Short mmCIF file of the C-alpha atoms (twelve columns), coordinates in Angstrom:
data_MODEL
# 
_entry.id   MODEL 
# 
loop_
_atom_site.group_PDB 
_atom_site.id 
_atom_site.type_symbol 
_atom_site.label_atom_id 
_atom_site.label_alt_id 
_atom_site.label_comp_id 
_atom_site.label_asym_id 
_atom_site.label_seq_id 
_atom_site.Cartn_x 
_atom_site.Cartn_y 
_atom_site.Cartn_z 
_atom_site.pdbx_PDB_model_num 
ATOM 1   C CA . UNK A 1   0.000   0.000  0.000  1 
ATOM 2   C CA . UNK A 2   1.373   3.407  -0.954 1 
ATOM 3   C CA . UNK A 3   1.636   6.060  1.679  1 
ATOM 4   C CA . UNK A 4   0.818   9.642  0.902  1 
ATOM 5   C CA . UNK A 5   3.356   12.332 1.577  1 
ATOM 6   C CA . UNK A 6   2.675   14.453 4.600  1 
ATOM 7   C CA . UNK A 7   3.634   18.010 5.301  1 
ATOM 8   C CA . UNK A 8   5.482   19.004 8.415  1 
ATOM 9   C CA . UNK A 9   5.950   22.698 9.061  1 
ATOM 10  C CA . UNK A 10  9.471   23.931 9.650  1 
ATOM 11  C CA . UNK A 11  10.809  26.895 11.500 1 
ATOM 12  C CA . UNK A 12  12.288  29.401 9.091  1 
ATOM 13  C CA . UNK A 13  15.257  31.331 10.453 1 
ATOM 14  C CA . UNK A 14  14.741  33.161 13.730 1 
ATOM 15  C CA . UNK A 15  10.960  33.080 13.292 1 
ATOM 16  C CA . UNK A 16  8.700   30.391 14.656 1 
ATOM 17  C CA . UNK A 17  6.652   30.536 11.448 1 
ATOM 18  C CA . UNK A 18  7.147   30.679 7.700  1 
ATOM 19  C CA . UNK A 19  7.232   34.311 6.640  1 
ATOM 20  C CA . UNK A 20  6.469   33.789 2.934  1 
ATOM 21  C CA . UNK A 21  4.675   31.299 0.781  1 
ATOM 22  C CA . UNK A 22  1.334   29.520 0.993  1 
ATOM 23  C CA . UNK A 23  1.775   28.643 4.670  1 
ATOM 24  C CA . UNK A 24  2.561   32.194 5.791  1 
ATOM 25  C CA . UNK A 25  0.214   33.437 8.527  1 
ATOM 26  C CA . UNK A 26  -2.946  35.235 7.505  1 
ATOM 27  C CA . UNK A 27  -4.754  37.988 9.378  1 
ATOM 28  C CA . UNK A 28  -8.317  37.463 10.619 1 
ATOM 29  C CA . UNK A 29  -10.690 39.823 12.361 1 
ATOM 30  C CA . UNK A 30  -13.307 38.880 14.979 1 
ATOM 31  C CA . UNK A 31  -16.011 41.105 16.428 1 
ATOM 32  C CA . UNK A 32  -16.510 40.162 20.092 1 
ATOM 33  C CA . UNK A 33  -19.632 42.258 20.580 1 
ATOM 34  C CA . UNK A 34  -22.264 40.228 22.500 1 
ATOM 35  C CA . UNK A 35  -20.179 37.051 22.160 1 
ATOM 36  C CA . UNK A 36  -19.723 34.729 25.136 1 
ATOM 37  C CA . UNK A 37  -16.116 34.894 26.335 1 
ATOM 38  C CA . UNK A 38  -15.518 31.143 26.573 1 
ATOM 39  C CA . UNK A 39  -16.972 30.326 23.183 1 
ATOM 40  C CA . UNK A 40  -15.141 33.034 21.283 1 
ATOM 41  C CA . UNK A 41  -11.857 32.332 23.076 1 
ATOM 42  C CA . UNK A 42  -11.914 28.664 22.000 1 
ATOM 43  C CA . UNK A 43  -12.238 29.809 18.403 1 
ATOM 44  C CA . UNK A 44  -9.409  32.326 18.801 1 
ATOM 45  C CA . UNK A 45  -7.139  29.781 20.506 1 
ATOM 46  C CA . UNK A 46  -7.609  27.327 17.646 1 
ATOM 47  C CA . UNK A 47  -6.708  29.969 15.059 1 
ATOM 48  C CA . UNK A 48  -3.592  31.387 16.774 1 
ATOM 49  C CA . UNK A 49  -2.212  27.895 17.466 1 
ATOM 50  C CA . UNK A 50  -2.914  26.755 13.902 1 
ATOM 51  C CA . UNK A 51  -5.188  23.819 14.680 1 
ATOM 52  C CA . UNK A 52  -7.642  25.006 12.037 1 
ATOM 53  C CA . UNK A 53  -5.119  24.234 9.282  1 
ATOM 54  C CA . UNK A 54  -4.228  20.923 7.708  1 
ATOM 55  C CA . UNK A 55  -0.545  21.846 8.128  1 
ATOM 56  C CA . UNK A 56  -0.740  21.981 11.937 1 
ATOM 57  C CA . UNK A 57  2.499   20.902 13.599 1 
ATOM 58  C CA . UNK A 58  2.893   20.851 17.372 1 
ATOM 59  C CA . UNK A 59  6.455   22.131 17.576 1 
ATOM 60  C CA . UNK A 60  6.157   24.924 14.979 1 
ATOM 61  C CA . UNK A 61  3.962   27.988 14.848 1 
ATOM 62  C CA . UNK A 62  1.473   27.406 12.030 1 
ATOM 63  C CA . UNK A 63  -1.189  29.750 13.407 1 
ATOM 64  C CA . UNK A 64  -2.595  32.977 12.086 1 
ATOM 65  C CA . UNK A 65  -2.946  36.475 13.489 1 
ATOM 66  C CA . UNK A 66  -6.285  37.405 15.064 1 
ATOM 67  C CA . UNK A 67  -7.604  40.912 15.641 1 
ATOM 68  C CA . UNK A 68  -10.416 41.108 18.197 1 
ATOM 69  C CA . UNK A 69  -12.618 44.206 18.175 1 
ATOM 70  C CA . UNK A 70  -15.131 45.433 20.778 1 
ATOM 71  C CA . UNK A 71  -13.542 43.489 23.629 1 
ATOM 72  C CA . UNK A 72  -15.358 45.721 26.101 1 
ATOM 73  C CA . UNK A 73  -18.744 44.436 24.886 1 
ATOM 74  C CA . UNK A 74  -18.243 40.711 25.553 1 
ATOM 75  C CA . UNK A 75  -20.858 38.669 27.403 1 
ATOM 76  C CA . UNK A 76  -20.597 36.264 30.300 1 
ATOM 77  C CA . UNK A 77  -23.290 33.726 31.114 1 
ATOM 78  C CA . UNK A 78  -24.928 33.243 34.483 1 
ATOM 79  C CA . UNK A 79  -23.685 35.200 37.480 1 
ATOM 80  C CA . UNK A 80  -20.079 35.401 36.297 1 
ATOM 81  C CA . UNK A 81  -19.844 39.197 36.284 1 
ATOM 82  C CA . UNK A 82  -19.877 39.131 40.083 1 
ATOM 83  C CA . UNK A 83  -18.945 35.514 40.802 1 
ATOM 84  C CA . UNK A 84  -15.900 34.937 38.587 1 
ATOM 85  C CA . UNK A 85  -12.667 35.985 40.218 1 
ATOM 86  C CA . UNK A 86  -9.382  36.840 38.519 1 
ATOM 87  C CA . UNK A 87  -6.372  36.357 40.765 1 
ATOM 88  C CA . UNK A 88  -2.793  37.542 40.373 1 
ATOM 89  C CA . UNK A 89  0.151   37.745 42.731 1 
ATOM 90  C CA . UNK A 90  2.548   40.649 43.082 1 
ATOM 91  C CA . UNK A 91  5.426   38.451 44.226 1 
ATOM 92  C CA . UNK A 92  5.497   39.902 47.722 1 
ATOM 93  C CA . UNK A 93  4.276   38.222 50.880 1 
ATOM 94  C CA . UNK A 94  0.510   38.576 51.118 1 
ATOM 95  C CA . UNK A 95  0.404   40.035 47.611 1 
ATOM 96  C CA . UNK A 96  -2.579  38.120 46.258 1 
ATOM 97  C CA . UNK A 97  -4.822  40.506 44.324 1 
ATOM 98  C CA . UNK A 98  -8.373  39.530 43.410 1 
ATOM 99  C CA . UNK A 99  -10.803 41.223 41.035 1 
ATOM 100 C CA . UNK A 100 -14.251 40.248 39.789 1 
ATOM 101 C CA . UNK A 101 -15.073 40.105 36.098 1 
ATOM 102 C CA . UNK A 102 -17.014 43.376 36.371 1 
ATOM 103 C CA . UNK A 103 -13.983 45.094 37.909 1 
ATOM 104 C CA . UNK A 104 -11.730 43.655 35.190 1 
ATOM 105 C CA . UNK A 105 -14.120 44.931 32.518 1 
ATOM 106 C CA . UNK A 106 -13.974 48.420 34.009 1 
ATOM 107 C CA . UNK A 107 -10.200 48.446 34.480 1 
ATOM 108 C CA . UNK A 108 -8.797  46.444 31.556 1 
ATOM 109 C CA . UNK A 109 -11.395 44.781 29.296 1 
ATOM 110 C CA . UNK A 110 -8.817  43.268 26.935 1 
ATOM 111 C CA . UNK A 111 -7.380  41.181 29.742 1 
ATOM 112 C CA . UNK A 112 -10.577 39.126 30.136 1 
ATOM 113 C CA . UNK A 113 -10.231 37.714 26.624 1 
ATOM 114 C CA . UNK A 114 -6.448  37.465 26.810 1 
ATOM 115 C CA . UNK A 115 -6.568  35.339 29.967 1 
ATOM 116 C CA . UNK A 116 -9.333  33.162 28.542 1 
ATOM 117 C CA . UNK A 117 -7.308  32.426 25.396 1 
ATOM 118 C CA . UNK A 118 -4.112  31.885 27.409 1 
ATOM 119 C CA . UNK A 119 -5.936  29.291 29.502 1 
ATOM 120 C CA . UNK A 120 -6.698  27.326 26.321 1 
ATOM 121 C CA . UNK A 121 -3.121  27.145 25.013 1 
ATOM 122 C CA . UNK A 122 -0.180  24.996 26.040 1 
ATOM 123 C CA . UNK A 123 2.041   26.663 28.587 1 
ATOM 124 C CA . UNK A 124 5.329   26.844 26.692 1 
ATOM 125 C CA . UNK A 125 7.635   29.296 24.976 1 
ATOM 126 C CA . UNK A 126 5.852   28.538 21.704 1 
ATOM 127 C CA . UNK A 127 2.500   29.426 23.271 1 
ATOM 128 C CA . UNK A 128 3.926   32.687 24.607 1 
ATOM 129 C CA . UNK A 129 5.039   33.487 21.070 1 
ATOM 130 C CA . UNK A 130 1.624   32.531 19.675 1 
ATOM 131 C CA . UNK A 131 -0.111  34.839 22.144 1 
ATOM 132 C CA . UNK A 132 1.736   37.740 20.526 1 
ATOM 133 C CA . UNK A 133 -0.351  37.029 17.419 1 
ATOM 134 C CA . UNK A 134 -3.496  38.011 19.315 1 
ATOM 135 C CA . UNK A 135 -4.349  41.714 18.986 1 
ATOM 136 C CA . UNK A 136 -7.251  42.853 21.194 1 
ATOM 137 C CA . UNK A 137 -8.905  46.294 21.014 1 
ATOM 138 C CA . UNK A 138 -11.829 47.796 22.929 1 
ATOM 139 C CA . UNK A 139 -13.278 49.826 20.089 1 
ATOM 140 C CA . UNK A 140 -14.103 49.042 16.501 1 
ATOM 141 C CA . UNK A 141 -10.894 50.668 15.170 1 
ATOM 142 C CA . UNK A 142 -7.531  48.952 14.790 1 
ATOM 143 C CA . UNK A 143 -4.124  49.917 13.325 1 
ATOM 144 C CA . UNK A 144 -3.724  46.735 11.223 1 
ATOM 145 C CA . UNK A 145 -5.518  47.875 8.079  1 
ATOM 146 C CA . UNK A 146 -2.352  47.421 5.989  1 
ATOM 147 C CA . UNK A 147 -2.323  43.673 6.706  1 
ATOM 148 C CA . UNK A 148 -5.724  43.295 5.051  1 
ATOM 149 C CA . UNK A 149 -7.502  41.276 7.728  1 
ATOM 150 C CA . UNK A 150 -10.435 39.125 6.645  1 
ATOM 151 C CA . UNK A 151 -13.396 38.024 8.687  1 
ATOM 152 C CA . UNK A 152 -13.336 34.452 9.881  1 
ATOM 153 C CA . UNK A 153 -15.427 32.060 7.776  1 
ATOM 154 C CA . UNK A 154 -19.107 32.107 8.716  1 
ATOM 155 C CA . UNK A 155 -19.025 28.446 9.708  1 
ATOM 156 C CA . UNK A 156 -16.340 29.127 12.298 1 
ATOM 157 C CA . UNK A 157 -18.172 31.917 14.113 1 
ATOM 158 C CA . UNK A 158 -21.111 30.772 16.207 1 
ATOM 159 C CA . UNK A 159 -24.063 32.963 17.060 1 
ATOM 160 C CA . UNK A 160 -25.083 32.268 20.603 1 
ATOM 161 C CA . UNK A 161 -28.410 32.838 22.310 1 
ATOM 162 C CA . UNK A 162 -26.947 35.929 24.001 1 
ATOM 163 C CA . UNK A 163 -26.044 37.402 20.606 1 
ATOM 164 C CA . UNK A 164 -29.486 36.569 19.211 1 
ATOM 165 C CA . UNK A 165 -31.194 38.256 22.176 1 
ATOM 166 C CA . UNK A 166 -29.020 41.338 21.778 1 
ATOM 167 C CA . UNK A 167 -29.776 41.494 18.049 1 
ATOM 168 C CA . UNK A 168 -33.509 41.223 18.730 1 
ATOM 169 C CA . UNK A 169 -33.459 44.284 21.000 1 
# 
């Protein structure tokens, strides 16, 4: 039986990803308005790690860039605005800082999505590099117009009940 040839991505020079050619990273844009944080972050994590491509390789960065707009208008289900806690430590004794999701939204709304996507990636130097491909903005404007970002395919973006309710209003 003949075996088909497979493709394995290679690191090109100092980059983790191929800079030119058909496997070069593309730029995608996602509107997070009225989207549930967990559902949209799973989609974003798959795209920045490259698992949506047939050329996915674990040890090389085959992912694409993602621009997220309207990060301040995300939705959380249930009682998570007051019940979900974000913890960080300053490094000093007794330096545990805690904030609710509502406080995080008021202080730094991009960090809610960034931490959700980070929780869905492997914890490695490659994942830290892949997180740099995630660009999150609170408004509907972004400085990456020159890269020509495209919207994600319609099949990849899910409309949730929260988004349908918001659209009906």
